[in-house]
N, C-alpha and C positions, 0 to 999 in steps of 0.2 A: 453551785459552789462559787462565794465569791474570795477572791482573792486579796488574802491582809495584806496589807501594808505595814509595813516594815517599820515599826518604828523607835525611839531611841531607849523606852524603857527597852523593849526587848534586845536589844543592842547589849546594853549594861548588865543585862539579868546573862544571857546567854555567856558574858565574857566573866562577870564575877560570881555567878551562882544562885545568888541572890537578891531581893531588889533592891534599888540602890534610888536614889532620889538626890535631884538638884533642889540646894537653900539656898535660893536670892540674899544675897546681900547688899547691899547701899552704904558705900564709905565718906563720911566727909569729907569732905574737899576735892574728893576728885570732879574734874570738870572737863569741858571739852576744847580743841582750838576753834571749833567752829562758835565757840560761846563768847572766851574770853579776849575774841579778835586778833586771834593765830593766822587764823586765814579766813574767817569772814566776820561778823557778827549778827549775833542774836538767833543763832542754833537754826536746826532746820524750821521749816515755814509748822510742821506740825508738832515740834515739839514743847511738849508740857511736860518733862521729865516726872513731875511726879505719879500719871496719867499711868507710867510703866512699870511701876517697882512699889510695889504693895507696901515695902517696908523703908521707903525710902522718908516719912515722915520721923523713923526712929532716929535718924541723919541728922536731926536739922540742927545740934548745938554747934556744929563746925560750919556752917551754912557760907560761903562767900570765903573761906579760904582755900587756895588754888593751894594744887599740890608743886609748888615749882622751887620746893629745897628736898635735899639730901635727907636721906634717915636721921644723919648728926645733928644738923640742923631744925629740923621740926620738931617744931616743942610740942604740938597736938601729935605727934607718933602714937604714944601711950595710952593717950582719949581714943586714937581710930584704932588700936588692937584689940581695946576693951570695949570698944562698940561693936569690932567685929566678933569677937568673943559670944556678947550678950545677943547680940540677932541672931546667931549659928543657936547657941544653948537654946532660945524660945522658938525657932523655927524647925530646928530640926527634932525634939521634943512631939512639938505640932505634926507633923508629916508620919511621927513614929507610931503617934496613937491615931490617927485618923486614917494613914495609907497604907502603913506595913513595916512602913523604910525602916531597913535592918545598916545601910551605908549609904555613904553622902557624897554628890560631889560638890563642894559649895562654889555658889556663881556667881562672882563678882558683876552686878547686872548693871547699875545707872551708871549714868555718865561715859566718859571713855576712860577703861579700867588698866593700860597701859600707857597712859600719859603722864607719866610723874618719872621723877629719877628713879633708875635701875632700886639702888639703894633702900629706897623705900617700898618698894614692889616687893623685892626680898620680904622683907619686913611679914607683908601684910600675905604676903602667898607662903610663906610656911608657917606664917603664926597658922593660916587655915588648914595647912596640912595636917600641923601637930594635933587637931581636934579628935579627941575620938572617930572609932568608925567612917572617919573621911578617907576616902580611897582616889579624892583628885580634884581638880578645879576644871569650873569652865570661866572661861575671864571675855568679857565684852567692850568690845573696841572699835574703832575704825581705821582705816586702810593709810590713812595720813598718820599715825597716831602709835606705832610699832617700832621700835628700832632694831635692825641685828643683833646688838647686842642684847634686849631683850625676848627676842627671838632663843637666839643661840642659849641662852639661861633656861626660858619653858623645856627647849629640845634637852636639857641634861635635866631639870625635873622630870619628863617623862617617863626616862630611866627607871624610877621609882613609883612615880603617880598617874595615872588617868585625869592626861593634859586635855581643854579643849582651847579654841580660840574661837570667837564667832563674831562676825565680820557682820558690819550691816552693808550688803551688797543694796540691797531697794530696787535699784533699775539699773541696766546697762548704758541708758542712753544719758549724752550730756546734756541733751536740750531739759531731760527732764530734774538732773542731777542740780543743773543753775536755778531753773526753777522755786526747788525746795530749800536753794540755800544751801545745797549742800556743802561746797567749799573743797569738795575735790572730783574728780572729774573721774568714766569708768575707766583709765590706763590706769590708775593710783590701784584701783580693788583687784584688775585684770593681775599686774605687777605682784601687788601682795601676798597677793592668795598663793600663785604661784610659788614667791619666796617661800610660806612659811611652810607649802609642802616638802621643798627643798631639804625643809630641817626637818622633815618629818612628823610636822605637826599635823593633830586633827582638827578639821574645820568645819564648825557651822556657818552655812551663808542665812541669811535676814530677808526674805523680798517681802515688799508690799506692793498689793493688789489695789491697784485705784489710783493711784498716783494722778497728781492734777496733768491733762491731757492727753495721758497713756489709752491707748485701744487695746481690747483685747487679746491680738496680733503683738503690738508691744511687751505686754506685760508675761506671753508666754516664753516672746523672744529669750527676754529676760530672765525664767525657768531654764530656758535650755542652754544657755551659755553659763550661768551657775552652774549646771552639771558638770559639764565642755572643763569647766575651772580645775572640775576634781575635790569639789567640797564633801564629805563626808557623812554630815547630815544640815537637814535644812528646816528655816520658820519661815512660816507664810501666815504673812498676817495683814487683814484688810484695813486701808487706811480710814481712821474716821477724825472726825473735830474734835478738839475739846478746847475750853475757854481757855482764855490768858493764851494764845498761840497766832501767829502771823495768819497761821490758814483758815483760824475761825474770823479774823477781817477779811481775808478773802470772800467767804463763804458770806458771809455778811454783805459784801456788795455785790454776791449772786455769780462770783468769779470762777466759784469752784462746785461743780454738783459729785458730790459722793459716790462711791460705785452702789449700785445695787445689790442686795443680797441675790438677786439669781447669777446677776453676771459673776459676781464673787466666786459664786458656789460652781459656775462653769467654767471656769477660768482655774478655779481650782482642782478641780477634777481631772482637766486636759492636765494642769501640769504634774500630777502624782500621775498619771498614765504615762507619762512621756521622762520619768521618773528613772535613773538607772534601779536595780532593786538593791544594791550596796546599798544608796544612800538612805540612811533613816530619817525621820520625820520626827521634830519636838514640837512642832506645834503648826492647827491647820486653822487657826482660828483666834481671835483674840476679842475680849468682853469687859465693858468697863459698865459698874451699874451704879454711880454714884454721879451727883449732879453736876460736875464737870463735862460729861456728853453731851455736845451740842448734836453733832449727827453723823452718821444713818441711826435712825433710831431701834434698830434692828440687832446693833452693836452692844446693847443694853444690858444683853440676859447671856450669858454664856452659854448655857446651858440647853438656850432655845438653838443659839446656834449650833453649840455640838449636833443636836437633833433633824436639825435641817441641812447640816455638814451628809450624817451619814444617811439618811434620806437619797440626798444627789449621789452618796459614791452607790449606793446597793444600786440607781439604774447603771451607772456604771461594771455593774462587778465588782464594784471595791469594797473593805472592808478597814474601819479605822481603831 
C-alpha cells in the first residue's frame, strides 16, 4: 500500500465538501521591485514572466503601467477590474467544463500581487471575491513586497473567505539568492513568513530545485527549513531556461547546467518524504510546451513529467 500525499485539492475538498479549483489571473500594471529598480534591476535571472502565466497575454493592454497610484488616482483601475472579470469568466467556465469544478479560488499569479497601494489591492481583491462561486483568494508575492497594513487587511478578509498568500522562497542560501538576482536575502523570507503566520494567514511556499550552484543537500535543506517556517502548503518547481532571460545567457556561455530529470526526481521524492503530513502539496512539476523553452528538454511535456514523477514516487512507497 502506497502512502497518499496530501494535496491541496484534498485540503479544499475536506474544507468545503466539493471540488474547488484555482483560477489564475494576470492583472496588467502589476510589476515587481526587482524589475522596476526599487531593490534590483532586471528581475530574477530566470524570470520571463510569460512562461509562468498562461493568461498573461490577455493582460497586455496595460503592460508597462506600474501600480504606484492609489485607486482614486489610477485611471486604469476600471479597465483592470474589467480585465479581472473577463479572465475569471473565461477560465472558470473552462475549469467547470473540463475538471468539474464547483467553486473557485481566484489566484493572482503574475508578478508581485501585493506590490501596490492598499486601496488598489482592496478594489481588485473585493472584486474577485464578488464573483459567483468564489470562496477565496490566493495571492502570489515576495517577502519584501507585502506590508503589515496589507497583512492586517488580508487577515480581516480571512474571517469571511479562504485567503492564501504564496511566497517565493526559492532557496534559503543567500549566495544562491544573490546569484539569481533575487533582490532580498533569506532573512527577509523567514521574517515575513513568521509575520504572516502571526496574523493567522495561510501560507504557501514556492521552492525551486536546480538553482545555479546548488547541490542535492542544499535543495533538501531549503525544503526542510521551509517546512520549519510553518508553511501550510508547498509548490515544487524544477528550474528551466527560457528565452529572453539572463539565465538563458548564462546557459549559452556554459555557466549554468540545468538539473537532470533523475536528480530532480530524487530530490523531490526525498523532499516529500521529509514533508510534515499537515503540509499540502500544490505542485510537483512544471512543464512548458512552447518554443520559449531552451533547456532541459525533459520539462517540455508536463504529462510525461507527471508519469516519471509518479513512477519515482512509487519506488518510495508514495502516491500523488
